[in-house]
C-alpha positions in Angstrom: 11.8 -15.1 3.0 12.1 -11.7 0.9 10.9 -8.4 2.1 10.7 -4.6 0.7 13.9 -3.9 0.7 14.9 -7.0 -1.1 12.9 -5.2 -4.1 14.7 -2.2 -3.3 11.4 0.0 -1.5 14.3 2.8 -1.0 15.6 3.2 -4.3 12.0 2.7 -6.7 8.6 4.5 -7.3 5.6 2.7 -6.9 6.0 1.6 -11.1 9.4 0.1 -10.8 8.2 -1.5 -7.4 5.4 -3.2 -9.0 7.6 -3.6 -12.2 10.6 -4.5 -10.2 8.1 -7.7 -7.9 6.3 -9.1 -11.2 10.6 -9.8 -12.6 10.8 -11.8 -9.1 8.4 -13.8 -9.7 8.8 -14.4 -13.1 12.2 -14.9 -12.1 10.6 -17.6 -9.2 8.1 -19.6 -12.1 11.3 -20.3 -14.6 12.8 -20.9 -11.6 11.0 -23.7 -10.1 6.9 -23.6 -12.3 5.1 -25.2 -8.8 6.2 -22.2 -6.7 4.1 -21.2 -3.7 4.4 -17.9 -2.8 2.6 -15.7 0.3 2.3 -12.1 -0.4 1.2 -9.5 2.3 0.5 -6.0 3.0 3.7 -3.1 2.6 2.9 -0.8 5.9 3.0 3.0 5.1 6.0 3.9 6.1 5.5 7.7 8.7 8.6 9.6 8.1 8.9 11.7 6.0 10.4 11.6 2.3 13.8 12.9 3.3 14.2 10.4 5.5 12.9 7.5 3.1 17.3 7.4 0.9 17.8 5.2 2.2 17.2 1.8 5.2 20.0 2.8 7.3 18.7 5.6 8.5 
């Protein structure tokens, strides 16, 4: 299972995150063409922007 921290949500804006996710999916399909994936909604983060610089905070 891959979570938001594995996709680099803490270091990227929305456009970069989408690009990263598309690359992840393309690589998975290259490795296994009939791969099955399940996607869910990323819940909003309700912390101030200043505290979002690291998943460790």
